[in-house]
C-alpha positions as CSV (number, residue, x, y, z in Angstrom):
1,M,85.3,92.4,136.6
2,I,84.7,94.9,139.4
3,S,87.6,96.8,141.1
4,T,87.5,97.5,144.8
5,K,89.7,99.3,147.3
6,S,89.6,99.6,151.1
7,K,88.7,102.8,152.9
8,S,88.6,103.6,156.6
9,V,85.3,104.9,157.8
10,S,85.1,105.7,161.5
11,G,88.0,103.4,162.1
12,V,86.4,100.5,160.2
13,Q,87.9,99.2,156.9
14,V,85.2,98.9,154.3
15,E,85.4,97.9,150.6
16,M,84.5,100.7,148.2
17,V,83.3,99.7,144.7
18,E,85.0,101.5,141.9
19,E,84.3,101.5,138.2
20,P,84.4,98.1,136.4
21,L,87.7,97.3,134.9
22,T,87.6,97.5,131.1
23,Q,88.9,94.4,129.5
24,A,90.8,94.8,126.3
25,K,88.7,94.0,123.3
26,G,90.4,91.8,120.7
27,K,90.9,93.0,117.2
28,K,91.6,91.3,113.9
29,I,95.0,92.5,112.7
30,G,96.6,91.7,109.4
31,I,100.4,91.4,109.0
32,L,102.1,92.3,105.8
33,G,105.8,91.9,106.1
34,G,108.6,92.2,103.6
35,T,111.7,94.0,102.6
36,F,109.6,96.7,100.8
37,N,112.5,97.5,98.5
38,P,110.6,99.6,97.4
39,P,106.9,99.3,98.4
40,H,104.6,99.5,95.4
41,L,100.9,99.7,94.5
42,A,100.4,95.9,94.5
43,H,101.4,95.9,98.2
44,L,98.7,98.5,99.0
45,M,96.1,96.8,96.8
46,I,96.7,93.4,98.5
47,A,96.5,94.9,102.0
48,E,93.3,96.8,101.2
49,Q,91.6,93.7,99.6
50,V,92.5,91.4,102.5
51,A,91.3,93.9,105.1
52,S,88.1,94.5,103.2
53,Q,87.3,90.8,102.5
54,L,88.2,89.5,105.9
55,G,86.8,92.5,107.9
56,L,90.2,93.2,109.6
57,D,90.5,96.2,111.9
58,K,94.1,97.1,110.9
59,I,96.9,96.0,108.6
60,L,100.5,96.3,110.0
61,F,103.2,96.9,107.4
62,I,106.3,95.4,109.0
63,P,109.6,96.1,107.1
64,D,112.2,93.4,107.9
65,Y,115.7,94.2,109.1
66,L,117.4,91.2,107.6
67,P,115.2,88.8,105.7
68,P,116.1,85.1,106.0
69,H,115.3,84.3,102.4
70,V,116.7,87.3,100.5
71,D,120.3,88.3,99.7
72,K,120.9,91.1,102.2
73,K,123.2,92.8,99.7
74,E,120.1,93.6,97.5
75,A,118.3,95.6,100.2
76,I,119.0,99.3,100.7
77,A,119.4,100.8,104.2
78,A,116.4,100.2,106.5
79,E,115.9,103.9,107.1
80,H,115.0,104.4,103.4
81,R,112.7,101.4,103.2
82,V,110.9,102.5,106.4
83,E,110.4,106.0,105.1
84,M,109.1,104.8,101.8
85,V,106.5,102.5,103.6
86,R,105.5,105.5,105.8
87,L,104.9,107.6,102.6
88,A,103.1,104.7,100.8
89,I,100.5,104.1,103.5
90,Q,99.9,107.7,104.7
91,G,96.3,108.7,104.3
92,N,94.9,105.2,105.0
93,P,93.7,105.0,108.6
94,N,93.5,101.2,108.4
95,F,97.3,100.9,107.6
96,D,100.0,101.2,110.3
97,L,103.8,101.0,110.1
98,D,105.3,98.7,112.7
99,L,109.1,98.8,113.3
100,I,109.2,95.7,115.5
101,E,111.7,93.9,113.2
102,I,113.8,97.0,112.5
103,N,114.2,97.7,116.2
104,R,115.0,94.1,117.1
105,G,117.7,93.8,114.4
106,G,119.2,90.6,113.3
107,T,117.5,88.1,111.1
108,S,113.8,88.8,110.8
109,Y,112.0,85.6,111.6
110,S,108.2,85.8,111.4
111,Y,107.9,83.5,114.4
112,D,109.8,85.9,116.6
113,T,107.7,88.8,115.4
114,V,104.3,87.2,115.9
115,K,105.4,85.8,119.3
116,A,106.3,89.4,120.4
117,L,103.0,90.8,119.0
118,K,101.0,88.1,120.8
119,E,102.8,88.8,124.1
120,M,102.0,92.5,123.8
121,H,98.4,92.0,122.7
122,P,97.2,88.5,123.5
123,E,93.6,89.6,122.9
124,N,94.2,90.1,119.2
125,D,93.8,87.7,116.3
126,Y,96.6,88.0,113.7
127,Y,96.2,87.2,110.0
128,F,99.6,86.7,108.3
129,I,99.4,87.6,104.6
130,I,101.6,85.7,102.1
131,G,101.6,85.4,98.4
132,G,100.4,82.3,96.7
133,D,103.9,81.7,95.5
134,M,105.1,81.4,99.1
135,V,102.6,78.9,100.4
136,N,104.6,75.9,99.3
137,Y,107.7,77.3,101.2
138,L,105.9,77.4,104.5
139,P,107.3,74.1,105.7
140,T,110.8,75.6,105.5
141,W,110.0,78.6,107.7
142,H,111.6,79.0,111.1
143,E,109.4,77.4,113.9
144,I,106.6,77.0,111.4
145,D,104.5,74.6,113.5
146,K,104.5,77.1,116.4
147,L,103.8,80.0,114.1
148,A,100.9,78.2,112.5
149,R,99.3,77.9,115.9
150,M,99.5,81.6,116.6
151,V,98.2,83.1,113.3
152,H,95.8,82.6,110.5
153,F,97.7,82.4,107.2
154,V,96.1,84.4,104.4
155,G,97.1,83.3,100.9
156,V,96.8,85.8,98.1
157,D,95.6,83.7,95.3
158,R,97.6,83.6,92.1
159,P,96.3,81.7,89.1
160,E,99.6,80.0,88.3
161,Y,99.8,78.4,91.8
162,E,97.5,75.6,93.1
163,R,95.6,76.0,96.4
164,D,97.5,73.2,98.0
165,A,99.2,73.7,101.4
166,K,100.3,71.6,104.4
167,Y,98.9,74.3,106.7
168,P,95.5,75.9,106.9
169,I,95.2,78.8,104.5
170,I,92.5,81.5,104.1
171,W,92.5,82.2,100.4
172,V,91.7,85.7,99.2
173,D,91.1,86.6,95.6
174,T,92.7,89.9,94.5
175,P,93.3,91.5,91.1
176,H,96.6,90.2,89.7
177,F,99.4,92.7,89.0
178,D,102.6,91.4,87.5
179,L,104.5,93.9,89.6
180,S,107.5,93.4,91.9
181,S,110.1,95.4,93.7
182,T,112.7,93.8,91.5
183,M,111.0,95.1,88.4
184,I,110.8,98.6,89.9
185,R,114.5,98.7,90.8
186,E,115.4,97.6,87.3
187,K,113.3,100.3,85.7
188,V,114.8,103.0,87.9
189,N,118.3,101.7,87.1
190,K,117.5,101.9,83.4
191,G,116.0,105.3,83.6
192,C,112.5,104.2,82.9
193,S,109.4,105.7,84.4
194,I,107.9,104.1,87.5
195,K,104.9,106.4,87.6
196,Y,101.6,104.5,88.5
197,L,103.8,101.6,89.8
198,V,104.5,103.2,93.2
199,P,102.7,106.0,95.1
200,D,103.8,109.4,93.9
201,A,105.4,110.2,97.3
202,V,107.5,107.0,97.0
203,E,108.6,107.9,93.4
204,D,109.6,111.4,94.6
205,Y,111.6,109.9,97.5
206,I,113.4,107.5,95.2
207,R,114.3,110.3,92.8
208,E,115.3,112.7,95.6
209,H,117.7,110.2,97.2
210,H,118.9,108.6,94.0
211,L,118.0,105.1,95.1
212,Y,118.5,102.1,92.8
213,E,120.4,104.1,90.2
């Protein structure tokens, strides 16, 4: 597309050709949402594997404000979870922290988040990453039919779950770690080591702020 503007030359209006308008080039963006209470190495490994295998330009880590399927009493303050995600992903230029759900507040529905992202960047393709254990729950998600038309669902394969879904899924094989945020919270509470389960900076933050004790 060429941009023009009018200019008066000797009393006559003429069209002056300017530089071509640059159209936004679409990118392939992965979305990894969750409570991140706390973020751990399996989150990072999954994000890296999905980005690598699907050729994504970026992975957005999106901490939720109030998850619709998790007891809100179990999640610590958002400020701590946000800071731990920031510490966990620092140093990887393909990972970004996005506070869209934290800033919006209220219940963090994936449909609302993706809708807002698409409105801001309609040129991008979004790949929504979910665990294999969550695939069967997709029909219960808020506005799932609309959401399915806006994103590509990426299922992280787990051997104990079948690749069977009502909605189209791009399956990605990743190393399987029996690691969860619940396990880490329990270990901290019992005084056990969490070294090599979370990034060192996240472990230091947990200890410094006496989280999960």
